[in-house]
Structures are given as structure tokens and as C-alpha cells.
C-alpha positions as CSV (number, residue, x, y, z in Angstrom):
1,M,0.0,0.0,0.0
2,P,2.7,2.6,0.9
3,N,4.3,1.9,-2.5
4,T,1.0,2.5,-4.3
5,K,0.6,5.8,-2.5
6,S,4.1,6.9,-3.3
7,K,3.6,6.1,-7.0
8,F,0.3,8.0,-7.0
9,A,2.1,11.0,-5.4
10,D,4.9,10.9,-7.9
11,F,2.3,10.7,-10.7
12,I,0.5,13.8,-9.4
13,K,3.7,15.7,-9.1
14,A,4.7,14.7,-12.6
15,K,1.3,15.7,-14.1
16,A,0.8,18.9,-12.0
17,E,2.1,21.1,-14.9
18,V,-0.8,19.8,-17.0
19,F,-3.5,19.3,-14.4
20,I,-3.3,22.6,-12.7
21,P,-3.4,24.8,-15.8
22,L,-6.3,22.7,-17.2
23,F,-8.1,23.0,-13.9
24,I,-7.6,26.8,-13.8
25,F,-8.9,27.1,-17.4
26,L,-12.0,25.0,-16.7
27,I,-12.9,26.9,-13.5
28,I,-12.5,30.4,-15.1
29,F,-14.1,29.5,-18.4
30,T,-17.1,28.0,-16.6
31,N,-17.4,31.1,-14.5
32,Y,-17.2,33.4,-17.5
33,L,-19.8,31.3,-19.3
34,L,-22.3,31.8,-16.4
35,F,-22.3,35.6,-16.9
36,L,-21.8,35.8,-20.7
37,A,-23.9,38.2,-22.8
38,P,-26.6,36.1,-24.5
39,S,-26.9,38.2,-27.7
40,V,-25.6,41.2,-29.6
41,T,-24.4,44.2,-27.7
42,P,-24.0,47.7,-29.1
43,F,-21.2,49.9,-30.5
44,D,-18.0,48.1,-31.6
45,S,-19.2,44.7,-30.2
46,A,-22.0,44.5,-32.7
47,E,-19.6,45.4,-35.6
48,L,-17.1,42.8,-34.6
49,I,-19.8,40.1,-34.4
50,V,-20.9,41.0,-38.0
51,V,-17.5,41.2,-39.5
52,S,-16.6,37.9,-37.9
53,A,-19.6,36.2,-39.5
54,V,-19.2,37.7,-43.0
55,L,-15.4,38.1,-42.9
56,G,-15.9,41.8,-43.3
57,I,-13.7,44.8,-42.5
58,P,-14.2,46.7,-39.3
59,H,-13.1,50.1,-38.2
60,P,-9.4,50.9,-38.1
61,T,-7.1,49.2,-37.5
62,G,-8.9,46.4,-39.2
63,Y,-8.2,43.6,-36.7
64,P,-7.6,40.8,-39.2
65,V,-6.5,38.0,-36.8
66,Y,-9.5,38.9,-34.5
67,T,-11.9,38.6,-37.5
68,W,-10.5,35.2,-38.5
69,M,-10.7,33.9,-34.9
70,G,-14.2,35.3,-34.6
71,Y,-15.2,33.5,-37.9
72,L,-14.0,30.2,-36.5
73,F,-16.2,30.7,-33.5
74,T,-19.2,31.4,-35.7
75,L,-18.9,27.9,-37.0
76,L,-19.8,26.4,-33.6
77,P,-23.0,24.4,-33.9
78,F,-25.0,26.0,-31.0
79,G,-26.4,29.4,-29.9
80,S,-26.9,32.5,-32.0
81,V,-24.0,33.9,-34.0
82,A,-23.7,36.7,-31.5
83,Y,-23.5,34.3,-28.6
84,R,-20.7,32.3,-30.4
85,V,-18.5,35.4,-30.9
86,N,-19.2,36.5,-27.3
87,L,-18.0,33.0,-26.3
88,M,-14.6,33.8,-27.9
89,S,-14.0,36.5,-25.4
90,A,-14.8,34.1,-22.5
91,F,-12.5,31.4,-24.1
92,F,-9.5,33.6,-24.6
93,G,-10.1,35.3,-21.2
94,A,-9.8,31.9,-19.6
95,V,-6.7,31.0,-21.6
96,T,-5.1,34.3,-20.6
97,V,-5.6,33.6,-16.9
98,T,-4.1,30.1,-17.5
99,L,-1.1,31.6,-19.2
100,L,-0.7,34.2,-16.5
101,Y,-0.5,31.4,-13.9
102,L,2.3,29.8,-15.9
103,L,4.0,33.1,-16.3
104,I,4.0,34.0,-12.6
105,F,5.0,30.4,-11.7
106,N,8.0,30.5,-14.0
107,I,9.1,33.9,-12.7
108,I,9.0,32.7,-9.1
109,K,10.6,29.3,-10.0
110,I,13.6,31.1,-11.5
111,N,14.6,32.2,-8.0
112,K,14.2,28.6,-6.5
113,Q,13.7,30.0,-2.9
114,V,10.3,28.4,-2.1
115,P,8.9,24.9,-2.5
116,L,7.1,24.4,-5.8
117,V,3.8,23.9,-4.0
118,H,4.1,27.4,-2.5
119,A,5.1,28.8,-6.0
120,R,2.0,27.1,-7.5
121,I,-0.4,28.4,-4.8
122,I,1.0,32.0,-5.1
123,S,0.7,31.8,-8.9
124,I,-2.9,30.5,-8.7
125,I,-3.9,33.2,-6.3
126,S,-2.3,36.0,-8.5
127,A,-4.0,34.6,-11.6
128,L,-7.4,34.5,-9.9
129,L,-7.0,38.1,-8.7
130,F,-6.5,39.2,-12.3
131,A,-9.3,36.9,-13.5
132,F,-11.8,38.6,-11.3
133,S,-10.5,42.2,-11.6
134,R,-13.3,44.4,-12.8
135,A,-12.1,45.6,-16.2
136,F,-10.7,42.2,-17.4
137,W,-13.6,40.1,-16.1
138,S,-16.3,42.4,-17.6
139,G,-14.4,42.6,-20.9
140,N,-14.6,38.9,-21.2
141,E,-18.4,38.8,-21.0
142,F,-19.2,40.3,-24.4
143,T,-17.6,40.7,-27.8
144,E,-14.5,42.9,-27.7
145,V,-10.8,42.7,-28.6
146,Y,-9.5,42.9,-25.1
147,S,-9.3,39.2,-24.2
148,L,-7.5,38.2,-27.4
149,N,-5.2,41.2,-27.1
150,T,-4.3,40.2,-23.5
151,F,-3.9,36.6,-24.5
152,F,-1.2,37.7,-27.0
153,I,0.6,39.8,-24.4
154,C,0.6,36.9,-22.0
155,L,1.8,34.5,-24.6
156,M,4.6,36.8,-25.7
157,L,5.8,37.3,-22.2
158,L,5.8,33.6,-21.5
159,L,7.9,33.0,-24.7
160,L,10.4,35.7,-23.8
161,L,10.7,34.2,-20.3
162,K,11.3,30.7,-21.7
163,W,14.0,32.1,-23.9
164,Y,15.5,33.9,-20.9
165,E,15.4,30.7,-18.9
166,K,16.3,28.0,-21.5
167,D,18.5,30.2,-23.8
168,N,16.9,28.4,-26.7
169,I,16.6,30.7,-29.8
170,K,13.4,28.8,-30.9
171,F,11.4,30.6,-28.2
172,L,12.6,33.9,-29.5
173,Y,11.6,32.9,-33.0
174,C,8.1,32.0,-31.8
175,F,7.9,35.3,-30.0
176,S,8.8,37.2,-33.2
177,F,6.0,35.5,-35.1
178,I,3.4,36.0,-32.3
179,Y,4.4,39.6,-31.9
180,G,3.6,40.3,-35.6
181,L,0.4,38.4,-35.2
182,S,-0.6,40.4,-32.1
183,F,-1.1,43.6,-34.1
184,G,-4.2,42.0,-35.7
185,A,-5.8,41.9,-32.2
186,H,-4.8,45.4,-31.2
187,A,-2.3,47.9,-32.7
188,S,-1.2,49.0,-29.2
189,S,1.3,46.1,-29.4
190,V,3.6,48.7,-31.0
191,L,3.8,50.4,-27.6
192,F,5.7,47.4,-26.2
193,A,8.5,47.4,-28.9
194,P,11.0,49.4,-26.8
195,A,10.5,47.1,-23.8
196,F,10.9,44.0,-25.9
197,L,13.9,45.3,-27.7
198,L,15.7,46.4,-24.5
199,F,15.0,43.0,-22.9
200,I,16.5,41.2,-25.8
201,I,19.6,43.4,-25.7
202,L,20.0,43.0,-22.0
203,K,19.6,39.2,-22.3
204,D,21.8,38.6,-25.3
205,Y,22.5,41.5,-27.6
206,K,24.6,39.3,-29.8
207,V,21.4,37.7,-31.3
208,L,20.8,41.0,-33.1
209,L,24.3,41.0,-34.5
210,K,24.0,37.6,-36.2
211,P,22.6,38.2,-39.7
212,K,21.1,34.7,-40.1
213,K,19.2,34.9,-36.8
214,L,18.2,38.5,-37.3
215,L,16.9,37.6,-40.8
216,I,14.8,34.7,-39.4
217,L,13.4,37.0,-36.7
218,G,12.5,39.6,-39.3
219,I,10.9,37.1,-41.6
220,L,8.8,35.5,-38.9
221,F,7.6,39.0,-37.7
222,F,6.7,39.9,-41.3
223,I,4.7,36.6,-41.7
224,G,2.7,37.5,-38.6
225,I,2.1,41.1,-39.6
226,S,1.4,40.4,-43.3
227,Q,-2.1,39.5,-42.2
228,F,-3.0,43.1,-42.9
229,F,-2.6,42.5,-46.7
230,Y,-5.8,40.5,-46.3
231,I,-7.7,43.8,-45.7
232,Y,-6.6,45.2,-49.0
233,F,-7.6,42.1,-51.0
234,R,-10.8,41.5,-49.0
235,A,-11.9,45.1,-49.7
236,L,-11.7,44.4,-53.4
237,Q,-14.5,41.8,-52.9
238,N,-16.6,44.4,-51.0
239,P,-17.9,42.2,-48.2
240,P,-21.4,42.8,-46.7
241,L,-19.9,45.0,-43.9
242,N,-17.0,47.0,-45.2
243,Y,-15.8,50.0,-43.2
244,A,-13.7,51.1,-46.2
245,G,-16.9,51.4,-48.2
246,G,-15.4,49.6,-51.2
247,P,-12.0,48.8,-52.8
248,L,-9.1,50.6,-51.2
249,S,-6.1,52.3,-52.7
250,W,-2.8,51.5,-51.1
251,E,-2.9,54.9,-49.4
252,G,-6.4,54.2,-48.1
253,W,-5.2,50.8,-47.0
254,W,-2.4,52.3,-45.0
255,C,-4.7,54.8,-43.4
256,L,-7.1,52.1,-42.3
257,I,-4.5,49.6,-40.9
258,T,-2.6,52.4,-39.0
259,G,-5.7,54.3,-37.9
260,L,-3.8,57.6,-38.5
261,C,-6.4,59.2,-40.7
262,Q,-9.2,58.7,-38.2
263,F,-7.5,58.7,-34.9
264,K,-4.5,61.0,-35.3
265,S,-6.4,63.8,-33.6
266,H,-7.1,61.5,-30.7
267,M,-3.4,61.0,-29.9
268,F,-1.4,63.2,-27.6
269,A,-4.5,65.4,-27.2
270,F,-4.0,66.7,-23.6
271,S,-1.9,69.4,-22.0
272,L,0.6,68.7,-19.2
273,S,-1.8,69.8,-16.5
274,E,-4.5,67.5,-17.9
275,I,-2.1,64.6,-18.1
276,F,-1.5,65.0,-14.3
277,D,-5.2,64.9,-13.7
278,R,-5.6,61.8,-15.9
279,G,-2.7,60.2,-14.1
280,G,-4.8,60.4,-11.0
281,L,-7.6,58.7,-13.0
282,Y,-5.2,56.0,-14.0
283,F,-4.3,55.3,-10.3
284,S,-8.0,55.2,-9.4
285,F,-8.4,52.5,-12.1
286,L,-5.7,50.5,-10.5
287,I,-7.3,50.8,-7.1
288,T,-10.7,49.8,-8.5
289,N,-9.3,46.7,-10.1
290,F,-7.0,45.5,-7.2
291,T,-7.8,47.7,-4.1
292,F,-5.2,49.5,-2.1
293,F,-4.0,46.2,-0.6
294,G,-3.2,44.9,-4.1
295,I,-1.3,48.0,-5.0
296,V,0.9,47.6,-1.8
297,L,1.6,44.0,-2.8
298,A,2.5,45.1,-6.3
299,L,4.9,47.7,-5.0
300,V,6.7,45.0,-2.9
301,G,6.8,42.9,-6.1
302,V,8.2,45.7,-8.3
303,I,11.1,46.5,-5.9
304,S,12.0,42.9,-5.2
305,L,11.8,41.7,-8.8
306,V,14.0,44.5,-10.0
307,K,16.6,43.6,-7.3
308,K,16.6,39.9,-8.1
309,S,15.8,39.7,-11.8
310,Y,16.3,43.2,-13.1
311,K,16.0,42.3,-16.7
312,I,12.5,40.9,-16.2
313,G,11.6,43.8,-13.9
314,I,12.7,46.4,-16.4
315,L,10.7,44.6,-19.2
316,L,7.5,44.7,-17.2
317,I,8.0,48.3,-16.0
318,L,8.6,49.6,-19.5
319,M,5.5,47.7,-20.7
320,I,3.4,49.5,-18.1
321,L,4.9,52.8,-19.0
322,G,4.3,52.3,-22.7
323,N,0.6,51.5,-22.1
324,F,0.2,54.3,-19.6
325,W,2.0,57.1,-21.5
326,F,0.1,56.6,-24.7
327,F,-3.4,56.1,-23.5
328,I,-3.2,58.7,-20.8
329,Q,-2.9,61.2,-23.7
330,Y,-5.5,59.5,-25.9
331,I,-9.1,60.4,-26.4
332,T,-11.3,57.4,-26.1
333,G,-14.6,56.4,-24.4
334,E,-13.1,53.1,-23.4
335,L,-10.1,54.4,-21.4
336,Y,-10.8,52.1,-18.5
337,Y,-10.4,49.0,-20.8
338,M,-7.3,50.4,-22.6
339,F,-5.3,49.9,-19.4
340,I,-6.0,46.2,-19.2
341,P,-2.3,45.5,-20.1
342,S,-1.3,47.6,-17.1
343,Y,-3.6,45.5,-14.9
344,L,-2.1,42.4,-16.3
345,I,1.5,43.5,-15.5
346,L,0.3,44.7,-12.1
347,A,-1.1,41.1,-11.4
348,I,2.4,39.7,-12.1
349,F,3.9,42.2,-9.6
350,I,1.3,41.3,-7.1
351,G,2.2,37.6,-7.5
352,Y,5.9,38.5,-6.9
353,G,5.0,40.6,-3.9
354,I,3.1,37.7,-2.4
355,F,6.2,35.5,-3.1
356,E,8.5,38.0,-1.3
357,L,6.2,38.2,1.8
358,V,6.1,34.4,2.0
359,L,9.9,34.3,1.8
360,F,10.1,36.9,4.6
361,V,7.8,34.9,6.9
362,K,9.8,31.7,6.1
363,S,13.2,33.3,6.9
364,H,12.3,35.5,9.9
365,T,10.0,33.4,12.0
366,K,10.4,30.2,14.0
367,S,9.0,26.9,12.7
368,C,5.8,26.7,14.8
369,L,4.9,30.4,14.2
370,K,5.9,30.2,10.5
371,N,3.2,27.7,9.5
372,C,0.5,29.6,11.3
373,L,1.5,33.0,9.7
374,L,1.6,31.4,6.2
375,A,-1.8,29.8,6.7
376,L,-3.2,33.1,8.0
377,F,-1.6,35.0,5.0
378,F,-3.1,32.6,2.4
379,I,-6.5,32.7,4.1
380,L,-6.3,36.5,3.9
381,L,-5.5,36.3,0.2
382,L,-8.5,34.0,-0.4
383,F,-10.7,36.6,1.3
384,F,-9.1,39.2,-1.0
385,I,-10.1,37.1,-4.1
386,S,-13.6,36.6,-2.6
387,H,-13.9,40.3,-2.0
388,L,-13.0,41.1,-5.7
389,Y,-15.4,38.5,-6.9
390,V,-18.4,39.7,-4.9
391,T,-17.6,43.4,-5.6
392,N,-17.2,43.0,-9.3
393,L,-19.9,40.4,-10.1
394,E,-22.7,42.8,-10.7
395,Y,-20.5,45.0,-12.9
396,A,-19.3,42.0,-15.0
397,D,-22.5,40.1,-15.3
398,K,-23.9,40.5,-18.8
399,S,-26.1,37.3,-18.7
400,H,-29.3,39.3,-18.7
401,D,-28.3,42.1,-21.1
402,F,-30.9,41.9,-23.9
403,S,-31.4,45.6,-24.2
404,A,-29.6,46.2,-27.5
405,A,-30.9,42.9,-29.0
406,N,-34.5,43.6,-28.0
407,Y,-34.3,47.1,-29.4
408,G,-32.6,46.1,-32.7
409,Y,-34.9,43.2,-33.3
410,S,-38.1,45.0,-32.4
411,V,-37.2,48.0,-34.6
412,L,-36.5,45.9,-37.7
413,K,-39.6,43.8,-37.2
414,S,-41.8,46.8,-36.9
415,V,-40.8,49.0,-39.9
416,P,-42.0,48.5,-43.5
417,E,-39.7,46.9,-46.0
418,N,-39.4,50.1,-48.1
419,S,-37.9,52.2,-45.3
420,I,-34.7,53.6,-44.1
421,I,-33.5,53.9,-40.5
422,I,-31.1,56.8,-40.0
423,T,-29.0,56.2,-36.9
424,D,-25.5,56.5,-35.5
425,W,-22.7,54.2,-34.3
426,E,-24.5,53.2,-31.2
427,Y,-27.3,51.3,-32.9
428,S,-26.3,50.9,-36.6
429,N,-24.3,47.6,-36.3
430,T,-27.0,46.1,-34.0
431,F,-29.5,46.7,-36.8
432,I,-27.0,45.4,-39.4
433,Y,-26.5,42.2,-37.3
434,F,-30.2,41.4,-37.3
435,K,-30.6,42.4,-41.0
436,L,-27.5,40.5,-42.3
437,I,-27.0,37.6,-39.9
438,E,-30.5,36.9,-38.5
439,K,-32.2,37.9,-41.8
440,V,-34.8,40.1,-40.0
441,N,-36.4,42.4,-42.6
442,P,-33.4,42.4,-44.9
443,Q,-34.8,45.0,-47.4
444,V,-34.6,47.8,-44.8
445,E,-31.8,50.3,-45.4
446,I,-29.6,51.2,-42.5
447,N,-27.9,54.6,-42.8
448,N,-25.1,55.1,-40.2
449,C,-24.0,58.7,-40.1
450,D,-23.1,61.5,-37.7
451,K,-26.1,63.3,-36.2
452,G,-24.9,66.4,-37.9
453,S,-25.9,65.0,-41.2
454,W,-29.2,63.5,-40.2
455,L,-31.3,66.4,-41.6
456,E,-29.5,66.2,-44.9
457,Q,-30.2,62.4,-45.1
458,V,-33.9,63.0,-44.2
459,K,-34.3,65.5,-47.0
460,R,-32.6,63.1,-49.4
461,N,-34.9,60.2,-48.7
462,I,-38.2,61.6,-47.4
463,N,-39.8,61.5,-50.9
464,K,-38.6,58.0,-51.8
465,K,-39.0,56.0,-48.6
466,E,-40.4,56.0,-45.1
467,V,-37.8,57.5,-42.9
468,F,-37.1,56.6,-39.2
469,L,-34.8,58.0,-36.6
470,T,-33.4,56.5,-33.4
471,A,-33.4,59.9,-31.6
472,P,-35.5,63.1,-31.8
473,L,-32.9,65.4,-33.2
474,P,-33.8,69.2,-32.7
475,E,-32.5,70.1,-36.2
476,V,-34.9,67.6,-37.8
477,L,-37.7,68.7,-35.5
478,G,-37.3,72.2,-36.9
479,E,-38.4,71.1,-40.4
480,Y,-40.3,67.8,-39.9
481,A,-42.7,66.2,-37.5
482,L,-41.2,63.3,-35.5
483,V,-43.9,60.8,-34.5
484,P,-43.0,58.1,-31.9
485,Y,-43.4,54.9,-33.9
486,L,-42.2,52.3,-31.5
487,G,-41.7,52.8,-27.8
488,I,-40.3,50.0,-25.7
489,E,-38.3,49.8,-22.5
490,D,-35.0,49.6,-24.4
491,G,-35.6,52.7,-26.7
492,T,-37.9,54.6,-29.0
493,L,-38.1,54.8,-32.7
494,Y,-39.4,58.0,-34.5
495,K,-41.0,58.2,-37.9
496,V,-40.3,61.4,-39.9
497,E,-43.3,63.0,-41.5
498,K,-43.7,66.2,-43.4
499,K,-45.4,69.0,-41.5
500,T,-48.9,69.7,-42.7
501,K,-49.4,73.3,-43.9
502,R,-52.1,75.3,-42.2
């Protein structure tokens, strides 16, 4: 019997590297599934669902790899198309948490100062803290680019760490390809280039001096980033949802994939005094996601990691600075989510901070007291995770969010075939989803334009079609009558009619 137990224990130890990540993935994925948005949601999410289903072209920067991955999820044999693409966020969110566990575990393992079981517990706790942080958790419950983007960041860090640890150039080759691929999830990958380059130089600058290796790195990066040529050739086919509006010139293609034509005015848009104010906002975001206790743990982690593994510490600090410095000066309605890479790095520092405190207890307390303090500390961390979970659950829960779907479906079902709905970005892609994907009243025209041009669009169409608006715009009210046509809890639709002459 003892021999059997010993063999079982050895088997568990040998398979821990497989079982623990798999267990983490299943737990997190199941949790995310419970609170997943059941249908289409507005703004960019609706657009990304449609382009995934029809292999279309979304707004800049085009997101080719996201579109392809989304298309694969639309092939699943259950649920609506919207639900399937929502599912992609939950899936990659869970994979990211699993990779984060491996990343923190490997960083701690490099120092070889605590038993592996402690390293695993610390890594699991840190990964769960990130999994249930407000921005990341909520971003995994509906269709958006955040989970896939964070997945790529985590994967790249893990590959760099493996190269650092094993000194095997194959890991760096894989990193180069994945880095090029990551731009198709979010163009903000460019912000990490200085951090990645400096890390490679600090680890082994000679790699960049060897023409053959440098050429291979360049080719693999180009293969990854060449995905953007797909946008040019796909635009020639004019897919059902095409942000470009038709075929692109090479200049137009460059504008779309870089976002410079549309978003240049959004960049570096704040004065120095405004940046300081937004810096305070950034800090408040960090507090919201991890509480003050988490920030303290992260500070301990930063200081100790820089001391013990300064190359890794500098890499992570520069990544946070790149993410912070660009987006703190960027105009966006999704600023809270743009800092998810910062929250990810912060979770790594929190993990290392927990590791340092465990080391301190182990080396500065007597044996009998040591075990009690460690047990108490880990219980406190479990309460910390529970607090984040309970606090953020209501914010993250999208399982009852039918508002956009109800409004979009009801509007399309109610209007006549020969009609046009003039709307803006908030609702247009929700209508397009039901029209193109669910085939609800496919003859209706959806006109997505700025509210400043609604009056012009009304004048252009009022004599040809029945015209509807999703908002009672004062400029239109000045010349036409707006009659509430459909009023439901999720919104109102207005029919435009000519004013009768007295």
C-alpha cells in the first residue's frame, strides 16, 4: 500500500504542470460562461460580431486576426452567431488567466527559494486576482478585442521568459511571429516594442548582431504582420460589412490599418496639467481593479523583482509605462479598458509581492509560528479574491443584457420593407446584425452617419422611402414632424413625416 501511495504522489507531481493549468482554465471558463452576454451588444461589439460572421472589414485598424478567430467561433453548432462570438471573449479570457498562472509560476521558479507547492499556490492566487479584476472580467463577457489582445501579451511574455530561462533561440523565433500576429488583435502592441527590444539586448544583444538569426526573426515577424494585406484584397471583394466602403487604394489601406487618418487627432491630445489629472484617474483605475491592498503587494513585487531579476523587472515596468504614457494622452470612451495590459502586469507584480512576503515569513519566524502565519496569510488572500469576486460580479454580469438585442430586433420587425433607418454608431451595427445575420427584414436600409448630417439624409430620402430616426434630433424637428413609432423599454423609434401646412 505505501508503495502505491508513493507512486500516486509521484504521478500527481509529474502531471501537475498539465492538471493545474487545465483546472484553472475550466474553472475560469465555466465562471465566464455563467455571466456571458446572451446576444448582440451595441457599439464596436455588434460590428465585430458581424465582420466575424461575414469576414468583413471593421473600423481601423482592421483587426484581421481577430476577425479570423471570430469567424471560426461562428462555426460552432450552437447558440446564435452573437453568442458564439461572445464565447470567444470568454474562451481567450480563460486561456489568458491560465497563461498568467504559468508566467508567474515560471518567474517565481527562477529564484528557487520556495517549495514548488508554494510557488503554485502563489501563482494560482495571483492569476485569480486578475481573472476577477473588474475591467478584465467584464471585458470577457461580451464581444470585444480585449481578451484576445491580453492573450497575445501573456503568450509573448511567456515565450520571452522561456527564452530567458532556457536560452533556446526557438522561443525567440516563436515570440517574433506571435508579436507580428498580435497587431491584428490590437495595434497597441507597438507600444511594447521598446520594452521587448531592450529585454533582448540585456539578455543577449549578440542575437541582433548575427545576420542569419536576425533575418529569421524579421521574416517571422513579417509573416505575422502580413495578415494586414488581407484587408486590401478583401476590400476588393466588397464584403457585406466593409468599413472602407469599397475597394481601397494602397494609401487608403495604409490609413485604415494604422488608424492615422481617423485617430490622429485623438493622440497626444492633452496638456501637461490635464495629463497629471488623468494620471490620478489611472491610479484610481488600478485601485478599482485591485484595491489599495493589491497596490501595496504590487509595489513590494516591483522592488524585489528589479533587485533579483532586473531584466524581467525592467521589461515589465517599460510595458506598463508604454501602455500608460500613450493612452493617458489618448481620447477614447473606453479608457478604462485600454489599461488592461497595465492591470495584467500589475497582477504579475502582485504575485511576486506575495512571493516576497512568503519568503520573509519563512526566513524571519520560527517553525511553529511560521506555518501559522503562512496559513493566515493565504487565508487573507483567499478573502481578497472573494472580495473582488463579490464586488465586481454585478458589474461584470452580462447574462441578462438583452437591451440592444431587443431594441434592434423590435425595430427591424416593426418597420415596413421600403424604409430607411437613420442612426449612428450606437445602434447601426446592431440593426445590421439582425438584418444580415438573423435575416430580419433584410430589405430595410440602415444609414449610419453622424447626427450632424441626419437632416440632410432625411431630405434626401423623405420623398422616396419611409424614414425613421433613433433619436428626436432638434435640427430635424425644426423642419419635420417626429412621431413616436415604436416605444419599448429599451428605446424609442421615431417616424419622420412632413409637417402639414395650415
